[in-house]
N, C-alpha and C positions, 0 to 999 in steps of 0.2 A: 523581497525575500517570498518566499512558500507560503508564509500566512497569507500575504493579498493575493497570491498566485491564487490560493484557493477561494480567497473571497470573489474574484475574480473568473474563474473559469467555470467555479461548480455550479450546473444550469441543469434544475428540474433532476435532481441524484445523476446525473451524469459529468463524466468528470471530462472535458472536452481538452483534449491535448494541447501542449503548445511548444512540443517540441521534440527532438529524437528522445529515447531511454538517456542516450551517455549525458547530452547538455541536462538534462532534468535533473539526472543521479550529481552533477559536476554543481548544479545549481543549488541541491539538500547541502552538499559538503561545505559551501560559499555559507551557508545560512546557516547551518550549525557549528561553523569556525568565528561567527559572530560572537557568539558565546562565552564568558569567560568562565563560566565551573558548567559541572556537571547538573548543579540543583535549577539552573536555567535552563539547560537543556531538556531536562524532563517538565518541566514549566513549557517550555515550547510545545515538546513532544503531545501532552495535552489539550493546550492549544488547537492544537490542529487536529488533534481526535473531537475534539467540540466543532469544528468546523466542517466536519463528514455532513455531509447530504442526509434526508433524513432516508433511511432504508424502508422499503417496500414491506411491510410488514407478511405480504407473501410470498417472500423470498426466506423467512424466519422458522426455514422449515431443517431440520435434521439432517438432510440430503447436504444440504448448505454449511454445513456447523464444518469448521477446519478440524483434522482430528490431529491430536497432539498437544492441542492448549489447552491449557489450564485454564484458564474463562474462556467464555463462548465468543466465540468468533463468525460470524457469518458473514461467506463469502459467494456472493449469485456474478454468472458471467454469461454475454452474450456478445453475437458477432452485431455489428452495426458498420453499413458501408465497408466490409470487408476487414474489420478491427475488432478487437474484445474493448469490452467497454466490463469494468466491474466496478460493479455496487458493494457496502459493506459494511457492516457494525457488530459492536463488540459490548458486553456488557462491564467492561473494566478497562479503565481510562487508558492506561501507559498500552493497553494493548488495541485500543480503538485507533491511537496515538500514531502504534507504529503501521496497520494494516493502511492507517490515510494515507500516508508516507511511501508505504508500497503501490497503493491506486495509483498516486499520483505521477508515480514514473511510469509503471506500465499499461495504466488504461488509455484507452485508444491509440493503442500502437497494433502494427500488425503480427501476429503469432508466432510468424519466423523469426521477428524480431526481438518478442520476449523470450523464446525458448534459446537464442543465441546471448543475452542479456548478460553482461556479468556482472554479479552483485558484491565487489570491492568496494563501492562506497558506503555499504554499511561498517565495514572495517573502519575507515577513514573519520565518519563521524564519530566515528568511539561505541557506537552503542553495545556491539558485541561483546564489551569488554565490559559494559555499563549495566548489563542486564542478570537478573538471576539464570538461576540454571534453569529451571522448566523457563521462565519466559525466552530466552535463547533458542530454546527448543520449540516454542511456539511461532517465531521467526522464522526460524527454517518450514515449521512446518503451513504458514501462510505463503513464504516462496513456495516452497512445492508446488501445494496446491494453484496458486497463481500460474506457473508453467503448466500444470497439467492441464488445467483447462483451455491454453494456445494449444498445447501438444495436443488435444480431443481436436479444436478449433481447425486444426492446420492439417488433421488428416481428411477431413469432409472436405479438404475443397477437391 
């Protein structure tokens, strides 16, 4: 389960990736399929956000705010061993859960893999159909920012 993966793979506020983007996305789809209704899925999303590692306060700056989100979402990226490592936080519980899922998929991956990654797992878990328009826009903005960081790091090679 993703919850267990979060508990075992977060280390010192860095996500240690344990698979390919596609395999992690499929794991997430399988985990969300486990729940019968959207109230359970929302609670799961909230729980994932609560398990996000502490965000370094020095990264809580305007430069790291994701533009286009209704709530404040901070996203920081750095390259470690040729892989992009993301850390994030939000002041809203649903947004924090969403960014937690995205980080579990993309953190610890090579920039090229992030750039090429498909995002259909979001539709498969039903998230896009169960978010308000403003939260859906925020989700798209988070994905865009994650990919922009990957493009920037990829161009520095």
